[in-house]
DONUVEX-760021 format. One record per residue: residue in three letters; residue number from 1; x negated, y negated, z negated of N, C-alpha, C in turn. Coordinates in Angstrom, 2 decimals. Layout:
# DONUVEX-760021
+--------+-----+---------+---------+---------+---------+---------+---------+---------+---------+---------+
: residu : num :     n.X :     n.Y :     n.Z :    ca.X :    ca.Y :    ca.Z :     c.X :     c.Y :     c.Z :
+--------+-----+---------+---------+---------+---------+---------+---------+---------+---------+---------+
:    ALA : NUM :       X :       Y :       Z :       X :       Y :       Z :       X :       Y :       Z :
...
+--------+-----+---------+---------+---------+---------+---------+---------+---------+---------+---------+
This chain:
# DONUVEX-760021
+--------+-----+---------+---------+---------+---------+---------+---------+---------+---------+---------+
: residu : num :     n.X :     n.Y :     n.Z :    ca.X :    ca.Y :    ca.Z :     c.X :     c.Y :     c.Z :
+--------+-----+---------+---------+---------+---------+---------+---------+---------+---------+---------+
:    MET :   1 :   -1.12 :    0.98 :   -0.07 :   -0.31 :    0.09 :   -0.14 :   -1.00 :   -1.19 :   -0.02 :
:    LYS :   2 :   -0.54 :   -2.16 :    0.82 :   -1.44 :   -3.44 :    0.95 :   -0.94 :   -4.28 :   -0.33 :
:    GLN :   3 :   -1.95 :   -5.13 :   -0.76 :   -1.86 :   -6.11 :   -1.85 :   -1.13 :   -7.36 :   -1.39 :
:    LEU :   4 :   -0.41 :   -7.87 :   -2.17 :    0.49 :   -9.04 :   -1.98 :    0.29 :   -9.99 :   -3.12 :
:    SER :   5 :    0.51 :  -11.29 :   -2.90 :    0.28 :  -12.55 :   -3.76 :    2.06 :  -12.59 :   -4.34 :
:    GLY :   6 :    1.97 :  -13.12 :   -5.06 :    3.06 :  -13.58 :   -5.80 :    4.14 :  -14.52 :   -4.72 :
:    GLN :   7 :    3.28 :  -15.32 :   -4.09 :    4.03 :  -15.94 :   -2.69 :    4.21 :  -15.47 :   -1.90 :
:    ASP :   8 :    3.81 :  -14.21 :   -1.57 :    4.40 :  -13.40 :   -0.43 :    5.69 :  -12.42 :   -0.61 :
:    VAL :   9 :    5.32 :  -12.07 :   -2.02 :    6.58 :  -11.43 :   -2.41 :    8.06 :  -12.06 :   -2.63 :
:    CYS :  10 :    7.92 :  -13.83 :   -3.14 :    9.05 :  -14.47 :   -3.11 :    9.18 :  -14.71 :   -1.65 :
:    SER :  11 :    8.51 :  -14.75 :   -0.46 :    8.96 :  -15.14 :    0.95 :    9.59 :  -13.46 :    1.46 :
:    LEU :  12 :    9.05 :  -12.52 :    0.83 :    9.67 :  -11.29 :    1.14 :   10.96 :  -11.05 :    0.65 :
:    LEU :  13 :   11.24 :  -11.73 :   -0.61 :   12.87 :  -11.73 :   -1.43 :   13.81 :  -12.14 :   -0.55 :
:    LYS :  14 :   12.97 :  -13.44 :   -0.04 :   13.88 :  -14.30 :    0.31 :   14.75 :  -14.08 :    1.78 :
:    ARG :  15 :   13.57 :  -13.27 :    2.52 :   13.84 :  -12.70 :    3.95 :   15.10 :  -11.31 :    3.72 :
:    ASN :  16 :   14.97 :  -10.96 :    2.42 :   16.07 :   -9.92 :    2.45 :   17.14 :  -10.33 :    1.34 :
:    GLY :  17 :   17.52 :  -11.64 :    1.42 :   18.70 :  -12.05 :    1.03 :   18.84 :  -12.36 :   -0.66 :
:    TRP :  18 :   17.62 :  -12.49 :   -1.30 :   17.43 :  -12.74 :   -2.48 :   17.54 :  -14.40 :   -2.69 :
:    GLN :  19 :   18.01 :  -15.15 :   -3.76 :   17.80 :  -16.45 :   -4.11 :   17.04 :  -16.63 :   -5.14 :
:    LEU :  20 :   16.30 :  -18.15 :   -4.89 :   15.49 :  -18.06 :   -6.13 :   16.55 :  -19.07 :   -6.99 :
:    LYS :  21 :   16.72 :  -18.37 :   -8.42 :   17.49 :  -18.88 :   -8.93 :   16.85 :  -20.12 :   -9.90 :
:    ARG :  22 :   15.75 :  -19.89 :  -10.34 :   14.86 :  -20.95 :  -11.49 :   13.62 :  -20.61 :  -11.47 :
:    LEU :  23 :   13.00 :  -21.64 :  -12.28 :   11.54 :  -21.23 :  -12.23 :   11.17 :  -21.47 :  -13.62 :
:    ASN :  24 :   10.55 :  -20.46 :  -14.43 :   10.14 :  -20.45 :  -15.87 :    8.26 :  -20.42 :  -15.87 :
:    GLY :  25 :    7.91 :  -21.54 :  -16.16 :    6.50 :  -21.57 :  -16.05 :    6.30 :  -21.31 :  -14.61 :
:    SER :  26 :    5.35 :  -19.81 :  -14.64 :    4.79 :  -19.91 :  -13.17 :    5.51 :  -18.53 :  -12.82 :
:    HIS :  27 :    6.91 :  -18.39 :  -13.43 :    7.64 :  -17.21 :  -12.90 :    8.79 :  -17.69 :  -12.28 :
:    HIS :  28 :    9.05 :  -16.84 :  -10.94 :   10.18 :  -17.33 :  -10.18 :   11.16 :  -16.44 :  -10.47 :
:    ILE :  29 :   12.30 :  -16.79 :  -10.50 :   13.19 :  -15.80 :  -10.80 :   14.38 :  -15.70 :  -10.02 :
:    PHE :  30 :   14.63 :  -14.64 :   -9.43 :   15.62 :  -14.29 :   -8.23 :   16.55 :  -13.54 :   -8.43 :
:    THR :  31 :   17.88 :  -13.79 :   -8.14 :   19.10 :  -13.20 :   -8.09 :   19.84 :  -12.94 :   -6.68 :
:    LYS :  32 :   20.83 :  -12.30 :   -6.77 :   21.20 :  -11.59 :   -5.40 :   22.52 :  -11.28 :   -5.53 :
:    GLU :  33 :   23.68 :  -12.00 :   -4.70 :   24.99 :  -11.82 :   -4.95 :   25.25 :  -10.23 :   -5.05 :
:    GLY :  34 :   26.25 :   -9.81 :   -6.08 :   26.90 :   -8.77 :   -6.08 :   25.55 :   -7.56 :   -6.67 :
:    GLN :  35 :   24.54 :   -8.13 :   -7.40 :   23.79 :   -7.32 :   -8.12 :   23.26 :   -8.15 :   -9.57 :
:    ILE :  36 :   23.47 :   -6.77 :  -10.46 :   23.38 :   -7.45 :  -11.38 :   21.91 :   -7.71 :  -11.98 :
:    GLU :  37 :   20.93 :   -7.05 :  -11.29 :   19.56 :   -7.22 :  -11.78 :   18.73 :   -8.26 :  -11.39 :
:    ARG :  38 :   17.79 :   -8.95 :  -12.23 :   16.91 :  -10.29 :  -11.75 :   15.78 :   -9.70 :  -11.45 :
:    ILE :  39 :   14.95 :  -10.54 :  -10.48 :   13.53 :  -10.07 :  -10.41 :   12.70 :  -11.51 :  -11.00 :
:    SER :  40 :   11.54 :  -10.93 :  -11.69 :   10.97 :  -12.11 :  -12.18 :    9.56 :  -11.73 :  -11.35 :
:    VAL :  41 :    8.87 :  -13.08 :  -10.71 :    7.96 :  -12.73 :   -9.57 :    7.01 :  -13.68 :  -10.40 :
:    PRO :  42 :    5.62 :  -13.40 :  -11.07 :    4.68 :  -14.29 :  -11.36 :    3.95 :  -14.72 :  -10.20 :
:    VAL :  43 :    3.38 :  -16.12 :  -10.27 :    3.06 :  -16.80 :   -8.75 :    1.87 :  -17.38 :   -9.38 :
:    HIS :  44 :    0.81 :  -17.06 :   -9.25 :   -0.59 :  -17.45 :  -10.01 :   -1.49 :  -17.56 :   -9.03 :
:    GLY :  45 :   -1.29 :  -18.60 :   -7.91 :   -1.79 :  -19.28 :   -6.70 :   -2.24 :  -17.70 :   -5.83 :
:    ASN :  46 :   -2.83 :  -17.72 :   -5.00 :   -3.04 :  -16.66 :   -4.18 :   -3.52 :  -15.31 :   -5.27 :
:    LYS :  47 :   -3.66 :  -15.07 :   -5.86 :   -4.12 :  -13.52 :   -7.00 :   -3.01 :  -12.57 :   -6.50 :
:    PRO :  48 :   -3.44 :  -11.37 :   -6.01 :   -2.88 :  -10.37 :   -5.80 :   -1.69 :   -9.83 :   -7.13 :
:    LEU :  49 :   -0.83 :   -9.26 :   -6.91 :   -0.24 :   -8.71 :   -7.60 :   -0.93 :   -7.36 :   -8.32 :
:    LYS :  50 :   -0.87 :   -6.78 :   -9.07 :   -1.47 :   -5.15 :   -9.32 :   -0.16 :   -4.57 :   -8.97 :
:    LEU :  51 :   -0.46 :   -3.44 :   -8.32 :    0.05 :   -2.25 :   -7.77 :    1.20 :   -1.99 :   -8.33 :
:    GLY :  52 :    1.26 :   -1.60 :   -9.66 :    2.30 :   -1.09 :  -10.74 :    3.34 :   -1.90 :  -10.34 :
:    LEU :  53 :    2.99 :   -3.43 :  -10.75 :    4.47 :   -4.35 :  -10.77 :    4.98 :   -4.44 :   -9.31 :
:    LEU :  54 :    4.29 :   -4.58 :   -8.21 :    4.50 :   -4.71 :   -7.03 :    5.54 :   -3.42 :   -6.65 :
:    LYS :  55 :    5.21 :   -1.91 :   -6.78 :    5.81 :   -1.19 :   -6.71 :    7.04 :   -1.37 :   -7.66 :
:    ALA :  56 :    7.16 :   -1.83 :   -8.86 :    8.49 :   -2.05 :   -9.47 :    9.18 :   -2.94 :   -8.82 :
:    LEU :  57 :    8.92 :   -4.29 :   -8.62 :    9.32 :   -5.28 :   -7.88 :   10.30 :   -4.69 :   -6.57 :
:    LEU :  58 :    9.66 :   -4.20 :   -5.70 :   10.27 :   -3.99 :   -4.55 :   11.37 :   -2.61 :   -4.72 :
:    LYS :  59 :   11.13 :   -1.91 :   -5.71 :   12.06 :   -0.75 :   -5.92 :   13.17 :   -1.27 :   -6.67 :
:    VAL :  60 :   13.28 :   -2.49 :   -7.47 :   14.41 :   -2.86 :   -7.89 :   14.92 :   -3.82 :   -6.61 :
:    ALA :  61 :   14.13 :   -4.60 :   -6.02 :   14.74 :   -5.45 :   -4.76 :   15.52 :   -4.40 :   -3.74 :
:    GLY :  62 :   15.20 :   -3.14 :   -3.79 :   15.43 :   -2.12 :   -2.84 :   14.94 :   -2.15 :   -1.27 :
:    ILE :  63 :   13.58 :   -2.66 :   -1.45 :   12.33 :   -3.06 :   -0.46 :   11.88 :   -1.66 :    0.03 :
:    GLN :  64 :   11.66 :   -1.20 :    0.96 :   10.70 :    0.23 :    0.87 :    9.05 :   -0.61 :    1.74 :
:    GLU :  65 :    8.21 :    0.51 :    1.17 :    6.79 :    0.01 :    1.64 :    6.62 :   -0.16 :    2.89 :
:    LYS :  66 :    7.57 :    0.46 :    4.05 :    7.63 :    0.52 :    5.59 :    7.81 :   -1.05 :    6.17 :
:    ASP :  67 :    9.07 :   -1.69 :    5.41 :    9.35 :   -3.02 :    5.69 :    8.15 :   -4.53 :    5.06 :
:    LEU :  68 :    7.14 :   -3.64 :    4.64 :    6.09 :   -4.81 :    4.60 :    5.94 :   -5.19 :    5.89 :
+--------+-----+---------+---------+---------+---------+---------+---------+---------+---------+---------+
């Protein structure tokens, strides 16, 4: 799996229908109509997210690795 930064994940979520609800410090909180879950993406410049966090965020968002 390729590494993505927090900014890359934010743009990926927006393309898949997630909306930026609010900012809490450096964390961007996304919601989607009809879903209970919220996704919190840490954005620390262009630093890549750790692999476990990235996989967890994509799983909650319903995005497959092949869609990257």
